[in-house]
C-alpha positions as CSV (number, residue, x, y, z in Angstrom):
1,X,-0.1,-0.2,0.1
2,X,0.8,3.3,-1.2
3,X,1.1,6.4,1.7
4,X,0.8,10.1,0.3
5,X,1.6,12.8,2.1
6,X,0.8,16.0,0.3
7,X,2.6,19.9,1.5
8,X,2.9,23.5,0.1
9,X,-0.6,24.9,0.0
10,X,-0.6,28.2,1.6
11,X,-2.5,31.6,1.2
12,X,-1.4,33.6,-2.3
13,X,-2.6,36.5,-3.8
14,X,-3.7,36.1,-7.7
15,X,-1.2,35.8,-10.1
16,X,1.1,34.5,-7.7
17,X,3.0,30.7,-7.6
18,X,2.7,27.6,-5.3
19,X,4.3,24.4,-5.8
20,X,2.9,21.6,-4.0
21,X,4.7,18.2,-3.2
22,X,4.0,14.5,-2.8
23,X,5.4,12.2,-1.0
24,X,4.7,8.7,-1.3
25,X,6.4,5.9,1.0
26,X,5.2,2.1,0.1
27,X,4.9,0.0,-2.2
28,X,5.3,2.3,-5.3
29,X,4.9,0.7,-8.8
30,X,5.9,3.0,-11.2
31,X,3.7,1.8,-13.8
32,X,0.7,3.5,-11.8
33,X,-1.3,6.7,-12.7
34,X,0.0,9.5,-11.2
35,X,-2.5,12.3,-10.6
36,X,-3.2,15.5,-8.9
37,X,-6.8,16.5,-8.1
38,X,-8.3,19.4,-6.4
39,X,-11.8,19.7,-4.2
40,X,-13.4,23.8,-4.2
41,X,-16.4,24.8,-1.8
42,X,-19.5,23.3,-2.9
43,X,-18.1,21.8,-5.7
44,X,-17.0,18.4,-6.9
45,X,-13.7,16.9,-7.4
46,X,-11.9,17.9,-10.6
47,X,-8.7,16.2,-11.9
48,X,-6.1,18.1,-12.5
49,X,-3.5,16.9,-14.1
50,X,-2.9,12.8,-14.5
51,X,0.3,11.0,-15.5
52,X,-0.7,8.0,-17.6
53,X,1.4,5.0,-17.7
54,X,2.7,5.7,-20.8
55,X,4.2,8.9,-19.3
56,X,1.6,11.4,-21.2
57,X,0.6,14.4,-18.9
58,X,-2.9,15.8,-19.8
59,X,-4.2,18.6,-18.0
60,X,-7.7,19.8,-17.3
61,X,-8.5,22.9,-19.9
62,X,-8.8,25.8,-16.8
63,X,-5.4,25.0,-15.6
64,X,-3.4,24.1,-18.3
65,X,-0.5,26.6,-19.4
66,X,-0.6,27.6,-16.2
67,X,0.1,24.3,-14.1
68,X,3.0,21.7,-14.5
69,X,3.2,18.4,-13.0
70,X,6.8,16.7,-12.0
71,X,8.0,14.3,-10.6
72,X,11.8,13.3,-8.5
73,X,11.8,9.1,-8.6
74,X,14.7,9.6,-6.8
75,X,13.0,11.3,-4.2
76,X,9.5,9.2,-4.7
77,X,8.1,12.5,-4.8
78,X,5.5,13.9,-7.4
79,X,5.0,17.8,-7.5
80,X,2.5,21.3,-9.1
81,X,3.7,23.9,-10.1
82,X,0.9,26.1,-10.2
83,X,1.6,29.5,-11.7
84,X,-0.8,32.7,-12.2
85,X,-3.1,31.3,-9.8
86,X,-6.2,32.8,-9.9
87,X,-9.4,32.8,-6.7
88,X,-10.8,29.8,-8.9
89,X,-8.0,27.8,-8.1
90,X,-8.9,28.0,-4.2
91,X,-9.4,24.1,-3.1
92,X,-8.0,21.3,-1.1
93,X,-5.5,19.5,-3.9
94,X,-4.7,15.8,-3.6
95,X,-2.4,13.3,-4.7
96,X,-3.2,10.3,-6.1
97,X,-1.1,7.1,-7.2
98,X,-2.9,4.2,-8.2
99,X,-5.4,3.9,-5.8
100,X,-4.3,5.4,-2.8
101,X,-4.8,9.2,-1.8
102,X,-3.3,12.0,0.5
103,X,-4.7,13.7,3.0
104,X,-5.2,17.0,0.6
105,X,-3.7,20.1,1.3
106,X,-5.3,23.6,1.2
107,X,-4.4,26.2,-1.3
108,X,-6.6,29.6,-1.2
109,X,-6.3,32.7,-4.1
110,X,-7.2,35.9,-2.5
111,X,-6.6,38.8,-2.2
């Protein structure tokens, strides 16, 4: 089983940036899909970015060009670089690997 811990959330002004981290431990399979998701207050959870088994990264239209997924296999950590943040990006962000999920980290974009 994989354990995931997110970090890096916080309060940022519109136009600002944050980098979320997701540290993984346990039985990690390199071909498991890795993803970032978010859930805003009163809304359904949505997929932000996903890396398929083939290595292709797909982004939600709402974040395309602003968010970037990356990973450091040596550190068993994946990242979500978020630039040009908007108030509508405010949400709890979750990482997942296969069927394992982290506990979430809050991102608030507000002036």
